[in-house]
PyMOL Python script that loads the backbone (N, CA, C, O; Angstrom):
from pymol import cmd

cmd.read_pdbstr("""\
ATOM      1  N   MET A   1     160.131  87.184  -8.682  1.00  0.00           N
ATOM      2  CA  MET A   1     161.336  86.518  -7.941  1.00  0.00           C
ATOM      3  C   MET A   1     162.302  86.858  -6.475  1.00  0.00           C
ATOM      4  O   MET A   1     162.657  86.079  -5.590  1.00  0.00           O
ATOM      5  N   ILE A   2     162.522  88.171  -6.615  1.00  0.00           N
ATOM      6  CA  ILE A   2     163.534  88.758  -5.747  1.00  0.00           C
ATOM      7  C   ILE A   2     161.873  89.254  -5.005  1.00  0.00           C
ATOM      8  O   ILE A   2     161.343  88.606  -4.102  1.00  0.00           O
ATOM      9  N   ALA A   3     161.327  90.396  -5.570  1.00  0.00           N
ATOM     10  CA  ALA A   3     160.579  90.490  -5.017  1.00  0.00           C
ATOM     11  C   ALA A   3     160.004  89.998  -3.658  1.00  0.00           C
ATOM     12  O   ALA A   3     159.869  90.555  -2.569  1.00  0.00           O
ATOM     13  N   GLN A   4     159.631  88.383  -4.253  1.00  0.00           N
ATOM     14  CA  GLN A   4     159.086  87.003  -3.530  1.00  0.00           C
ATOM     15  C   GLN A   4     159.909  87.000  -2.382  1.00  0.00           C
ATOM     16  O   GLN A   4     159.593  86.752  -1.219  1.00  0.00           O
ATOM     17  N   SER A   5     161.661  87.490  -3.141  1.00  0.00           N
ATOM     18  CA  SER A   5     162.181  86.851  -1.564  1.00  0.00           C
ATOM     19  C   SER A   5     162.340  87.845  -0.766  1.00  0.00           C
ATOM     20  O   SER A   5     162.411  87.585   0.435  1.00  0.00           O
ATOM     21  N   LYS A   6     162.435  89.216  -1.201  1.00  0.00           N
ATOM     22  CA  LYS A   6     162.223  90.212  -0.535  1.00  0.00           C
ATOM     23  C   LYS A   6     161.400  90.378   0.727  1.00  0.00           C
ATOM     24  O   LYS A   6     161.709  90.875   1.810  1.00  0.00           O
ATOM     25  N   ARG A   7     159.692  89.551   0.083  1.00  0.00           N
ATOM     26  CA  ARG A   7     158.538  89.526   0.821  1.00  0.00           C
ATOM     27  C   ARG A   7     158.823  88.267   2.504  1.00  0.00           C
ATOM     28  O   ARG A   7     158.443  88.293   3.674  1.00  0.00           O
ATOM     29  N   PHE A   8     159.726  87.292   1.606  1.00  0.00           N
ATOM     30  CA  PHE A   8     159.481  86.459   2.729  1.00  0.00           C
ATOM     31  C   PHE A   8     161.188  86.955   3.544  1.00  0.00           C
ATOM     32  O   PHE A   8     161.481  86.041   4.316  1.00  0.00           O
ATOM     33  N   LEU A   9     162.015  87.793   3.560  1.00  0.00           N
ATOM     34  CA  LEU A   9     163.011  87.743   4.516  1.00  0.00           C
ATOM     35  C   LEU A   9     162.018  89.624   5.480  1.00  0.00           C
ATOM     36  O   LEU A   9     162.231  90.006   6.631  1.00  0.00           O
ATOM     37  N   THR A  10     161.145  90.238   4.534  1.00  0.00           N
ATOM     38  CA  THR A  10     160.499  90.943   5.703  1.00  0.00           C
ATOM     39  C   THR A  10     159.267  90.211   6.489  1.00  0.00           C
ATOM     40  O   THR A  10     158.690  90.699   7.461  1.00  0.00           O
ATOM     41  N   ILE A  11     159.017  89.152   5.985  1.00  0.00           N
ATOM     42  CA  ILE A  11     158.487  87.930   7.653  1.00  0.00           C
ATOM     43  C   ILE A  11     159.169  88.191   8.214  1.00  0.00           C
ATOM     44  O   ILE A  11     159.360  89.216   8.867  1.00  0.00           O
ATOM     45  N   ILE A  12     159.750  87.230   8.074  1.00  0.00           N
ATOM     46  CA  ILE A  12     161.591  86.691   9.599  1.00  0.00           C
ATOM     47  C   ILE A  12     161.535  88.139  10.158  1.00  0.00           C
ATOM     48  O   ILE A  12     161.028  88.484  11.225  1.00  0.00           O
ATOM     49  N   LEU A  13     162.262  89.062   9.070  1.00  0.00           N
ATOM     50  CA  LEU A  13     162.350  89.434  10.160  1.00  0.00           C
ATOM     51  C   LEU A  13     160.954  90.949  11.528  1.00  0.00           C
ATOM     52  O   LEU A  13     161.124  91.501  12.615  1.00  0.00           O
ATOM     53  N   CYS A  14     160.310  90.933  10.943  1.00  0.00           N
ATOM     54  CA  CYS A  14     158.682  90.809  11.315  1.00  0.00           C
ATOM     55  C   CYS A  14     158.308  89.521  12.185  1.00  0.00           C
ATOM     56  O   CYS A  14     157.166  89.610  12.634  1.00  0.00           O
ATOM     57  N   LEU A  15     158.811  88.638  12.449  1.00  0.00           N
ATOM     58  CA  LEU A  15     159.274  87.648  13.571  1.00  0.00           C
ATOM     59  C   LEU A  15     159.437  87.697  14.339  1.00  0.00           C
ATOM     60  O   LEU A  15     158.853  87.491  15.404  1.00  0.00           O
ATOM     61  N   GLU A  16     160.759  88.147  13.870  1.00  0.00           N
ATOM     62  CA  GLU A  16     161.915  89.104  15.455  1.00  0.00           C
ATOM     63  C   GLU A  16     161.078  89.820  15.411  1.00  0.00           C
ATOM     64  O   GLU A  16     160.009  89.299  15.728  1.00  0.00           O
ATOM     65  N   ALA A  17     161.038  90.562  15.225  1.00  0.00           N
ATOM     66  CA  ALA A  17     160.533  92.084  16.269  1.00  0.00           C
ATOM     67  C   ALA A  17     159.738  92.053  17.215  1.00  0.00           C
ATOM     68  O   ALA A  17     159.670  92.719  18.248  1.00  0.00           O
ATOM     69  N   LEU A  18     158.423  90.281  16.332  1.00  0.00           N
ATOM     70  CA  LEU A  18     158.017  90.373  17.593  1.00  0.00           C
ATOM     71  C   LEU A  18     157.664  89.584  17.998  1.00  0.00           C
ATOM     72  O   LEU A  18     156.475  89.378  18.241  1.00  0.00           O
ATOM     73  N   LEU A  19     158.843  88.650  18.277  1.00  0.00           N
ATOM     74  CA  LEU A  19     159.987  87.547  19.576  1.00  0.00           C
ATOM     75  C   LEU A  19     160.874  88.828  19.977  1.00  0.00           C
ATOM     76  O   LEU A  19     161.919  88.499  20.538  1.00  0.00           O
ATOM     77  N   LEU A  20     160.659  90.495  19.783  1.00  0.00           N
ATOM     78  CA  LEU A  20     161.305  90.775  21.047  1.00  0.00           C
ATOM     79  C   LEU A  20     160.626  91.798  21.777  1.00  0.00           C
ATOM     80  O   LEU A  20     160.975  92.643  22.602  1.00  0.00           O
ATOM     81  N   ILE A  21     159.544  91.470  21.225  1.00  0.00           N
ATOM     82  CA  ILE A  21     158.654  92.610  22.272  1.00  0.00           C
ATOM     83  C   ILE A  21     159.012  92.352  23.842  1.00  0.00           C
ATOM     84  O   ILE A  21     159.763  93.083  24.488  1.00  0.00           O
ATOM     85  N   PRO A  22     158.330  91.155  24.371  1.00  0.00           N
ATOM     86  CA  PRO A  22     158.164  90.054  25.383  1.00  0.00           C
ATOM     87  C   PRO A  22     159.863  89.435  25.828  1.00  0.00           C
ATOM     88  O   PRO A  22     160.209  89.045  26.943  1.00  0.00           O
ATOM     89  N   LEU A  23     160.594  89.495  24.748  1.00  0.00           N
ATOM     90  CA  LEU A  23     162.257  89.243  25.452  1.00  0.00           C
ATOM     91  C   LEU A  23     162.411  90.458  25.975  1.00  0.00           C
ATOM     92  O   LEU A  23     162.914  90.306  27.088  1.00  0.00           O
ATOM     93  N   ILE A  24     162.236  91.581  25.745  1.00  0.00           N
ATOM     94  CA  ILE A  24     162.761  93.373  26.063  1.00  0.00           C
ATOM     95  C   ILE A  24     161.395  93.504  27.045  1.00  0.00           C
ATOM     96  O   ILE A  24     161.816  94.280  27.904  1.00  0.00           O
ATOM     97  N   ALA A  25     160.104  93.217  27.387  1.00  0.00           N
ATOM     98  CA  ALA A  25     159.125  93.129  28.124  1.00  0.00           C
ATOM     99  C   ALA A  25     159.604  92.473  30.380  1.00  0.00           C
ATOM    100  O   ALA A  25     159.493  92.967  31.502  1.00  0.00           O
ATOM    101  N   ILE A  26     160.018  91.396  29.860  1.00  0.00           N
ATOM    102  CA  ILE A  26     160.950  90.372  30.363  1.00  0.00           C
ATOM    103  C   ILE A  26     162.314  90.797  31.590  1.00  0.00           C
ATOM    104  O   ILE A  26     162.597  90.538  32.760  1.00  0.00           O
ATOM    105  N   GLN A  27     162.880  91.611  30.414  1.00  0.00           N
ATOM    106  CA  GLN A  27     163.799  92.623  31.479  1.00  0.00           C
ATOM    107  C   GLN A  27     163.615  93.254  32.349  1.00  0.00           C
ATOM    108  O   GLN A  27     164.169  93.157  33.444  1.00  0.00           O
ATOM    109  N   PHE A  28     162.621  94.188  31.952  1.00  0.00           N
ATOM    110  CA  PHE A  28     161.864  95.295  32.465  1.00  0.00           C
ATOM    111  C   PHE A  28     160.317  95.194  33.252  1.00  0.00           C
ATOM    112  O   PHE A  28     159.528  96.063  33.621  1.00  0.00           O
ATOM    113  N   THR A  29     160.303  94.018  33.301  1.00  0.00           N
ATOM    114  CA  THR A  29     158.771  93.902  34.706  1.00  0.00           C
ATOM    115  C   THR A  29     158.691  92.175  35.307  1.00  0.00           C
ATOM    116  O   THR A  29     159.346  91.206  34.923  1.00  0.00           O
ATOM    117  N   PRO A  30     157.568  92.267  36.438  1.00  0.00           N
ATOM    118  CA  PRO A  30     158.402  90.453  36.708  1.00  0.00           C
ATOM    119  C   PRO A  30     156.038  90.094  36.247  1.00  0.00           C
ATOM    120  O   PRO A  30     155.111  89.517  36.815  1.00  0.00           O
ATOM    121  N   GLU A  31     156.248  90.953  34.868  1.00  0.00           N
ATOM    122  CA  GLU A  31     154.550  90.739  34.950  1.00  0.00           C
ATOM    123  C   GLU A  31     154.065  90.132  34.008  1.00  0.00           C
ATOM    124  O   GLU A  31     152.864  89.884  33.905  1.00  0.00           O
ATOM    125  N   VAL A  32     155.540  89.592  32.637  1.00  0.00           N
ATOM    126  CA  VAL A  32     155.387  89.353  31.784  1.00  0.00           C
ATOM    127  C   VAL A  32     156.748  88.020  31.704  1.00  0.00           C
ATOM    128  O   VAL A  32     157.951  88.236  31.556  1.00  0.00           O
ATOM    129  N   ASN A  33     155.910  86.367  31.892  1.00  0.00           N
ATOM    130  CA  ASN A  33     156.592  85.365  32.533  1.00  0.00           C
ATOM    131  C   ASN A  33     156.866  84.310  31.124  1.00  0.00           C
ATOM    132  O   ASN A  33     156.846  83.088  31.275  1.00  0.00           O
ATOM    133  N   TRP A  34     157.047  84.768  30.138  1.00  0.00           N
ATOM    134  CA  TRP A  34     157.377  83.923  29.489  1.00  0.00           C
ATOM    135  C   TRP A  34     159.365  82.795  29.475  1.00  0.00           C
ATOM    136  O   TRP A  34     160.539  83.139  29.617  1.00  0.00           O
ATOM    137  N   SER A  35     158.433  81.074  29.146  1.00  0.00           N
ATOM    138  CA  SER A  35     159.485  80.453  29.600  1.00  0.00           C
ATOM    139  C   SER A  35     160.412  80.394  27.669  1.00  0.00           C
ATOM    140  O   SER A  35     159.818  80.761  26.655  1.00  0.00           O
ATOM    141  N   TYR A  36     161.945  79.831  27.675  1.00  0.00           N
ATOM    142  CA  TYR A  36     161.684  79.419  26.310  1.00  0.00           C
ATOM    143  C   TYR A  36     161.539  78.498  25.642  1.00  0.00           C
ATOM    144  O   TYR A  36     162.136  78.097  24.643  1.00  0.00           O
ATOM    145  N   THR A  37     160.101  77.862  26.618  1.00  0.00           N
ATOM    146  CA  THR A  37     159.545  77.334  25.309  1.00  0.00           C
ATOM    147  C   THR A  37     157.873  77.237  24.732  1.00  0.00           C
ATOM    148  O   THR A  37     157.169  76.438  24.114  1.00  0.00           O
ATOM    149  N   ASP A  38     157.727  78.943  25.533  1.00  0.00           N
ATOM    150  CA  ASP A  38     156.716  80.025  24.855  1.00  0.00           C
ATOM    151  C   ASP A  38     157.433  80.520  23.723  1.00  0.00           C
ATOM    152  O   ASP A  38     157.000  80.509  22.571  1.00  0.00           O
ATOM    153  N   PHE A  39     158.728  81.027  24.150  1.00  0.00           N
ATOM    154  CA  PHE A  39     159.073  81.624  22.689  1.00  0.00           C
ATOM    155  C   PHE A  39     158.915  80.924  21.741  1.00  0.00           C
ATOM    156  O   PHE A  39     158.075  81.140  20.866  1.00  0.00           O
ATOM    157  N   ILE A  40     159.914  79.711  21.774  1.00  0.00           N
ATOM    158  CA  ILE A  40     159.676  78.469  20.460  1.00  0.00           C
ATOM    159  C   ILE A  40     158.106  78.938  20.072  1.00  0.00           C
ATOM    160  O   ILE A  40     157.741  79.762  19.234  1.00  0.00           O
ATOM    161  N   ILE A  41     157.317  78.112  20.988  1.00  0.00           N
ATOM    162  CA  ILE A  41     155.431  77.991  20.376  1.00  0.00           C
ATOM    163  C   ILE A  41     154.949  78.832  19.744  1.00  0.00           C
ATOM    164  O   ILE A  41     154.143  78.613  18.839  1.00  0.00           O
ATOM    165  N   MET A  42     155.488  80.362  20.218  1.00  0.00           N
ATOM    166  CA  MET A  42     154.627  82.541  19.712  1.00  0.00           C
ATOM    167  C   MET A  42     156.250  81.734  17.921  1.00  0.00           C
ATOM    168  O   MET A  42     156.238  81.768  16.691  1.00  0.00           O
ATOM    169  N   GLY A  43     156.761  81.455  18.476  1.00  0.00           N
ATOM    170  CA  GLY A  43     158.123  81.601  17.232  1.00  0.00           C
ATOM    171  C   GLY A  43     157.023  80.234  16.012  1.00  0.00           C
ATOM    172  O   GLY A  43     156.708  80.633  14.891  1.00  0.00           O
ATOM    173  N   ALA A  44     156.784  79.412  16.263  1.00  0.00           N
ATOM    174  CA  ALA A  44     156.393  78.470  15.067  1.00  0.00           C
ATOM    175  C   ALA A  44     155.773  78.756  14.693  1.00  0.00           C
ATOM    176  O   ALA A  44     155.650  78.751  13.469  1.00  0.00           O
ATOM    177  N   LEU A  45     154.472  79.465  15.974  1.00  0.00           N
ATOM    178  CA  LEU A  45     153.227  79.910  15.327  1.00  0.00           C
ATOM    179  C   LEU A  45     152.968  81.187  14.697  1.00  0.00           C
ATOM    180  O   LEU A  45     151.887  81.772  14.623  1.00  0.00           O
ATOM    181  N   LEU A  46     154.333  81.621  14.158  1.00  0.00           N
ATOM    182  CA  LEU A  46     154.189  83.205  14.284  1.00  0.00           C
ATOM    183  C   LEU A  46     154.789  82.412  12.711  1.00  0.00           C
ATOM    184  O   LEU A  46     154.172  82.913  11.771  1.00  0.00           O
ATOM    185  N   LEU A  47     155.778  81.365  12.249  1.00  0.00           N
ATOM    186  CA  LEU A  47     156.431  81.654  11.269  1.00  0.00           C
ATOM    187  C   LEU A  47     155.820  80.582  10.852  1.00  0.00           C
ATOM    188  O   LEU A  47     156.548  80.254   9.915  1.00  0.00           O
ATOM    189  N   THR A  48     154.707  79.554  10.917  1.00  0.00           N
ATOM    190  CA  THR A  48     153.544  79.510   9.977  1.00  0.00           C
ATOM    191  C   THR A  48     152.710  80.072   9.378  1.00  0.00           C
ATOM    192  O   THR A  48     152.629  79.943   8.156  1.00  0.00           O
ATOM    193  N   ILE A  49     151.729  80.973  10.201  1.00  0.00           N
ATOM    194  CA  ILE A  49     151.556  81.765   9.359  1.00  0.00           C
ATOM    195  C   ILE A  49     152.107  82.873   8.197  1.00  0.00           C
ATOM    196  O   ILE A  49     151.495  83.221   7.188  1.00  0.00           O
ATOM    197  N   GLY A  50     153.174  83.230   8.554  1.00  0.00           N
ATOM    198  CA  GLY A  50     153.935  84.063   7.447  1.00  0.00           C
ATOM    199  C   GLY A  50     154.247  83.120   6.906  1.00  0.00           C
ATOM    200  O   GLY A  50     154.490  83.841   5.938  1.00  0.00           O
ATOM    201  N   VAL A  51     154.578  81.833   6.441  1.00  0.00           N
ATOM    202  CA  VAL A  51     154.678  80.850   5.613  1.00  0.00           C
ATOM    203  C   VAL A  51     153.332  80.485   4.824  1.00  0.00           C
ATOM    204  O   VAL A  51     153.119  80.464   3.611  1.00  0.00           O
ATOM    205  N   LEU A  52     152.844  80.322   5.453  1.00  0.00           N
ATOM    206  CA  LEU A  52     151.300  80.340   4.521  1.00  0.00           C
ATOM    207  C   LEU A  52     150.655  81.394   3.933  1.00  0.00           C
ATOM    208  O   LEU A  52     149.942  81.322   2.932  1.00  0.00           O
ATOM    209  N   ALA A  53     151.032  82.816   4.854  1.00  0.00           N
ATOM    210  CA  ALA A  53     151.023  84.055   4.437  1.00  0.00           C
ATOM    211  C   ALA A  53     151.614  84.298   2.629  1.00  0.00           C
ATOM    212  O   ALA A  53     151.128  84.016   1.534  1.00  0.00           O
ATOM    213  N   GLU A  54     152.095  84.548   2.804  1.00  0.00           N
ATOM    214  CA  GLU A  54     153.519  84.016   1.876  1.00  0.00           C
ATOM    215  C   GLU A  54     152.874  83.519   0.311  1.00  0.00           C
ATOM    216  O   GLU A  54     152.670  83.831  -0.862  1.00  0.00           O
ATOM    217  N   TYR A  55     152.726  82.270   1.592  1.00  0.00           N
ATOM    218  CA  TYR A  55     151.874  81.032   0.234  1.00  0.00           C
ATOM    219  C   TYR A  55     150.693  81.700  -0.822  1.00  0.00           C
ATOM    220  O   TYR A  55     150.701  82.006  -2.015  1.00  0.00           O
ATOM    221  N   ILE A  56     149.434  81.770   0.541  1.00  0.00           N
ATOM    222  CA  ILE A  56     148.560  82.431  -0.547  1.00  0.00           C
ATOM    223  C   ILE A  56     148.549  83.645  -1.559  1.00  0.00           C
ATOM    224  O   ILE A  56     147.903  83.828  -2.591  1.00  0.00           O
ATOM    225  N   LEU A  57     149.491  84.411  -0.902  1.00  0.00           N
ATOM    226  CA  LEU A  57     150.059  85.176  -2.238  1.00  0.00           C
ATOM    227  C   LEU A  57     151.370  85.203  -3.737  1.00  0.00           C
ATOM    228  O   LEU A  57     151.833  85.765  -4.729  1.00  0.00           O
ATOM    229  N   ARG A  58     151.370  84.141  -2.848  1.00  0.00           N
ATOM    230  CA  ARG A  58     152.030  83.553  -4.470  1.00  0.00           C
ATOM    231  C   ARG A  58     151.246  82.641  -5.444  1.00  0.00           C
ATOM    232  O   ARG A  58     151.532  82.410  -6.619  1.00  0.00           O
ATOM    233  N   ILE A  59     150.179  82.157  -4.713  1.00  0.00           N
ATOM    234  CA  ILE A  59     149.369  81.308  -5.441  1.00  0.00           C
ATOM    235  C   ILE A  59     147.912  81.749  -6.054  1.00  0.00           C
ATOM    236  O   ILE A  59     147.197  81.304  -6.952  1.00  0.00           O
ATOM    237  N   VAL A  60     147.799  83.136  -4.883  1.00  0.00           N
ATOM    238  CA  VAL A  60     146.343  83.233  -5.417  1.00  0.00           C
ATOM    239  C   VAL A  60     146.149  84.021  -5.661  1.00  0.00           C
ATOM    240  O   VAL A  60     146.182  84.907  -4.807  1.00  0.00           O
ATOM    241  N   LYS A  61     145.621  84.484  -7.667  1.00  0.00           N
ATOM    242  CA  LYS A  61     145.389  85.948  -8.465  1.00  0.00           C
ATOM    243  C   LYS A  61     144.358  86.219  -8.012  1.00  0.00           C
ATOM    244  O   LYS A  61     143.937  87.266  -8.503  1.00  0.00           O
ATOM    245  N   ASN A  62     143.747  85.815  -7.335  1.00  0.00           N
ATOM    246  CA  ASN A  62     142.138  86.714  -7.388  1.00  0.00           C
ATOM    247  C   ASN A  62     142.241  87.203  -5.585  1.00  0.00           C
ATOM    248  O   ASN A  62     142.300  86.442  -4.619  1.00  0.00           O
ATOM    249  N   GLN A  63     142.231  89.666  -5.603  1.00  0.00           N
ATOM    250  CA  GLN A  63     142.495  90.043  -5.336  1.00  0.00           C
ATOM    251  C   GLN A  63     141.037  89.493  -3.931  1.00  0.00           C
ATOM    252  O   GLN A  63     141.098  89.142  -2.753  1.00  0.00           O
ATOM    253  N   GLU A  64     140.122  89.659  -4.731  1.00  0.00           N
ATOM    254  CA  GLU A  64     139.481  89.626  -3.356  1.00  0.00           C
ATOM    255  C   GLU A  64     139.120  87.722  -2.806  1.00  0.00           C
ATOM    256  O   GLU A  64     138.298  87.476  -1.923  1.00  0.00           O
ATOM    257  N   ARG A  65     139.764  86.824  -3.401  1.00  0.00           N
ATOM    258  CA  ARG A  65     140.338  85.434  -2.551  1.00  0.00           C
ATOM    259  C   ARG A  65     141.809  86.021  -1.408  1.00  0.00           C
ATOM    260  O   ARG A  65     141.869  85.912  -0.184  1.00  0.00           O
ATOM    261  N   ARG A  66     142.407  86.375  -1.957  1.00  0.00           N
ATOM    262  CA  ARG A  66     143.216  86.836  -1.379  1.00  0.00           C
ATOM    263  C   ARG A  66     142.838  87.115   0.099  1.00  0.00           C
ATOM    264  O   ARG A  66     143.137  86.402   1.056  1.00  0.00           O
ATOM    265  N   ILE A  67     142.103  88.318   0.126  1.00  0.00           N
ATOM    266  CA  ILE A  67     141.835  88.986   1.407  1.00  0.00           C
ATOM    267  C   ILE A  67     140.697  88.169   2.649  1.00  0.00           C
ATOM    268  O   ILE A  67     140.271  88.043   3.797  1.00  0.00           O
ATOM    269  N   ILE A  68     140.706  87.788   1.161  1.00  0.00           N
ATOM    270  CA  ILE A  68     138.662  85.996   2.394  1.00  0.00           C
ATOM    271  C   ILE A  68     140.667  85.260   3.420  1.00  0.00           C
ATOM    272  O   ILE A  68     140.869  85.060   4.618  1.00  0.00           O
ATOM    273  N   LEU A  69     141.587  85.109   2.274  1.00  0.00           N
ATOM    274  CA  LEU A  69     141.846  83.819   2.736  1.00  0.00           C
ATOM    275  C   LEU A  69     143.179  84.435   3.942  1.00  0.00           C
ATOM    276  O   LEU A  69     143.848  83.791   4.750  1.00  0.00           O
ATOM    277  N   ILE A  70     143.177  85.416   3.730  1.00  0.00           N
ATOM    278  CA  ILE A  70     143.920  86.393   4.865  1.00  0.00           C
ATOM    279  C   ILE A  70     143.663  86.036   5.886  1.00  0.00           C
ATOM    280  O   ILE A  70     144.105  85.181   6.653  1.00  0.00           O
ATOM    281  N   ALA A  71     142.723  86.901   5.897  1.00  0.00           N
ATOM    282  CA  ALA A  71     141.458  87.135   6.494  1.00  0.00           C
ATOM    283  C   ALA A  71     141.259  85.913   7.890  1.00  0.00           C
ATOM    284  O   ALA A  71     141.274  86.138   9.100  1.00  0.00           O
ATOM    285  N   PHE A  72     141.050  84.402   7.039  1.00  0.00           N
ATOM    286  CA  PHE A  72     140.779  83.676   7.719  1.00  0.00           C
ATOM    287  C   PHE A  72     142.111  82.645   8.285  1.00  0.00           C
ATOM    288  O   PHE A  72     142.101  81.677   9.046  1.00  0.00           O
ATOM    289  N   LEU A  73     143.266  83.354   7.518  1.00  0.00           N
ATOM    290  CA  LEU A  73     144.216  83.012   8.168  1.00  0.00           C
ATOM    291  C   LEU A  73     145.199  84.042   9.491  1.00  0.00           C
ATOM    292  O   LEU A  73     146.368  83.956   9.869  1.00  0.00           O
ATOM    293  N   ILE A  74     144.015  85.003   9.907  1.00  0.00           N
ATOM    294  CA  ILE A  74     144.699  85.616  10.938  1.00  0.00           C
ATOM    295  C   ILE A  74     143.926  85.445  12.351  1.00  0.00           C
ATOM    296  O   ILE A  74     144.160  85.332  13.554  1.00  0.00           O
ATOM    297  N   LEU A  75     142.596  85.511  11.203  1.00  0.00           N
ATOM    298  CA  LEU A  75     140.882  84.997  12.267  1.00  0.00           C
ATOM    299  C   LEU A  75     141.763  83.104  13.373  1.00  0.00           C
ATOM    300  O   LEU A  75     141.258  82.427  14.269  1.00  0.00           O
ATOM    301  N   ALA A  76     142.828  83.000  12.813  1.00  0.00           N
ATOM    302  CA  ALA A  76     142.372  81.383  13.198  1.00  0.00           C
ATOM    303  C   ALA A  76     143.176  81.850  13.451  1.00  0.00           C
ATOM    304  O   ALA A  76     143.003  81.693  14.659  1.00  0.00           O
ATOM    305  N   PHE A  77     144.761  82.797  13.356  1.00  0.00           N
ATOM    306  CA  PHE A  77     145.995  82.583  15.014  1.00  0.00           C
ATOM    307  C   PHE A  77     145.675  83.340  15.817  1.00  0.00           C
ATOM    308  O   PHE A  77     146.563  83.657  16.608  1.00  0.00           O
ATOM    309  N   LEU A  78     144.726  83.779  15.943  1.00  0.00           N
ATOM    310  CA  LEU A  78     143.801  84.829  16.633  1.00  0.00           C
ATOM    311  C   LEU A  78     143.554  83.544  17.931  1.00  0.00           C
ATOM    312  O   LEU A  78     144.134  83.259  18.979  1.00  0.00           O
ATOM    313  N   LEU A  79     142.115  82.894  17.016  1.00  0.00           N
ATOM    314  CA  LEU A  79     141.931  82.359  17.671  1.00  0.00           C
ATOM    315  C   LEU A  79     143.079  81.265  18.620  1.00  0.00           C
ATOM    316  O   LEU A  79     142.771  81.003  19.782  1.00  0.00           O
ATOM    317  N   ILE A  80     144.292  80.723  18.059  1.00  0.00           N
ATOM    318  CA  ILE A  80     144.646  79.736  18.240  1.00  0.00           C
ATOM    319  C   ILE A  80     145.908  79.747  20.166  1.00  0.00           C
ATOM    320  O   ILE A  80     146.199  79.006  21.106  1.00  0.00           O
ATOM    321  N   TRP A  81     146.273  81.667  19.442  1.00  0.00           N
ATOM    322  CA  TRP A  81     147.398  82.523  20.239  1.00  0.00           C
ATOM    323  C   TRP A  81     146.211  82.682  21.776  1.00  0.00           C
ATOM    324  O   TRP A  81     146.660  82.613  22.920  1.00  0.00           O
ATOM    325  N   ALA A  82     144.725  82.894  21.479  1.00  0.00           N
ATOM    326  CA  ALA A  82     143.793  82.968  22.345  1.00  0.00           C
ATOM    327  C   ALA A  82     143.914  81.669  23.544  1.00  0.00           C
ATOM    328  O   ALA A  82     144.382  81.795  24.675  1.00  0.00           O
ATOM    329  N   GLU A  83     143.472  80.686  23.065  1.00  0.00           N
ATOM    330  CA  GLU A  83     143.537  79.348  23.443  1.00  0.00           C
ATOM    331  C   GLU A  83     144.657  79.303  24.270  1.00  0.00           C
ATOM    332  O   GLU A  83     144.599  79.282  25.500  1.00  0.00           O
ATOM    333  N   LEU A  84     145.520  79.290  23.705  1.00  0.00           N
ATOM    334  CA  LEU A  84     147.452  79.938  24.513  1.00  0.00           C
ATOM    335  C   LEU A  84     147.454  79.719  25.394  1.00  0.00           C
ATOM    336  O   LEU A  84     147.554  78.791  26.196  1.00  0.00           O
ATOM    337  N   ALA A  85     147.238  81.345  25.217  1.00  0.00           N
ATOM    338  CA  ALA A  85     147.288  82.567  26.393  1.00  0.00           C
ATOM    339  C   ALA A  85     146.447  82.194  27.877  1.00  0.00           C
ATOM    340  O   ALA A  85     146.984  82.144  28.984  1.00  0.00           O
ATOM    341  N   VAL A  86     144.906  81.936  27.562  1.00  0.00           N
ATOM    342  CA  VAL A  86     143.781  81.990  28.474  1.00  0.00           C
ATOM    343  C   VAL A  86     143.253  80.903  28.369  1.00  0.00           C
ATOM    344  O   VAL A  86     143.320  80.443  29.509  1.00  0.00           O
ATOM    345  N   GLY A  87     142.727  80.122  27.688  1.00  0.00           N
ATOM    346  CA  GLY A  87     142.306  79.164  27.623  1.00  0.00           C
ATOM    347  C   GLY A  87     140.627  79.310  27.594  1.00  0.00           C
ATOM    348  O   GLY A  87     139.760  79.174  28.458  1.00  0.00           O
ATOM    349  N   ILE A  88     140.608  79.667  26.126  1.00  0.00           N
ATOM    350  CA  ILE A  88     138.862  79.667  25.617  1.00  0.00           C
ATOM    351  C   ILE A  88     138.110  78.663  25.375  1.00  0.00           C
ATOM    352  O   ILE A  88     136.983  78.493  25.840  1.00  0.00           O
ATOM    353  N   PHE A  89     138.719  77.917  24.603  1.00  0.00           N
ATOM    354  CA  PHE A  89     137.833  76.788  24.798  1.00  0.00           C
ATOM    355  C   PHE A  89     137.946  75.941  25.681  1.00  0.00           C
ATOM    356  O   PHE A  89     136.871  75.436  26.002  1.00  0.00           O
ATOM    357  N   GLY A  90     139.316  75.373  26.507  1.00  0.00           N
ATOM    358  CA  GLY A  90     139.502  75.200  27.671  1.00  0.00           C
ATOM    359  C   GLY A  90     139.796  72.893  26.773  1.00  0.00           C
ATOM    360  O   GLY A  90     139.543  71.739  27.121  1.00  0.00           O
ATOM    361  N   THR A  91     140.366  73.548  25.730  1.00  0.00           N
ATOM    362  CA  THR A  91     141.322  72.200  25.644  1.00  0.00           C
ATOM    363  C   THR A  91     142.831  72.026  26.181  1.00  0.00           C
ATOM    364  O   THR A  91     143.302  73.114  26.512  1.00  0.00           O
ATOM    365  N   PRO A  92     143.516  71.182  26.314  1.00  0.00           N
ATOM    366  CA  PRO A  92     144.433  70.615  27.548  1.00  0.00           C
ATOM    367  C   PRO A  92     145.078  72.080  27.050  1.00  0.00           C
ATOM    368  O   PRO A  92     145.163  72.904  27.961  1.00  0.00           O
ATOM    369  N   PHE A  93     145.590  72.566  25.607  1.00  0.00           N
ATOM    370  CA  PHE A  93     146.321  72.844  25.275  1.00  0.00           C
ATOM    371  C   PHE A  93     146.927  74.862  25.839  1.00  0.00           C
ATOM    372  O   PHE A  93     147.852  75.645  25.621  1.00  0.00           O
ATOM    373  N   ALA A  94     144.929  74.742  27.048  1.00  0.00           N
ATOM    374  CA  ALA A  94     144.840  76.746  27.152  1.00  0.00           C
ATOM    375  C   ALA A  94     146.135  76.578  28.414  1.00  0.00           C
ATOM    376  O   ALA A  94     146.797  75.747  29.037  1.00  0.00           O
ATOM    377  N   GLY A  95     145.929  77.858  28.251  1.00  0.00           N
ATOM    378  CA  GLY A  95     147.299  78.570  29.218  1.00  0.00           C
ATOM    379  C   GLY A  95     146.476  78.938  30.723  1.00  0.00           C
ATOM    380  O   GLY A  95     145.272  78.781  30.928  1.00  0.00           O
ATOM    381  N   SER A  96     147.380  79.408  31.580  1.00  0.00           N
ATOM    382  CA  SER A  96     146.786  79.726  33.198  1.00  0.00           C
ATOM    383  C   SER A  96     145.856  81.448  32.787  1.00  0.00           C
ATOM    384  O   SER A  96     145.267  82.060  33.678  1.00  0.00           O
TER     385      SER A  96
END
""", "prot")
cmd.dss("prot")
cmd.show_as("cartoon", "prot")
cmd.util.cbc("prot")
cmd.orient("prot")
């Protein structure tokens, strides 16, 4: 149980580290133009992906199924991220 709690804490710390990258980049270049809502949306998306990955790792016992499910999870994250960033599918949620 302690190892699972440490893994969840690691996910939270990695989420914060990933969100620090654009926060630092905003300070040095005008090309990174994130608003507060961008940070909130990306934080929610990363947290959701992290929690779902943790759920998969706790519930699924078969190693092959774990890999396949987490690969699909990462693919879904990348597609949602690309849609929010540049609008590859043309939905109303697309970025500019």
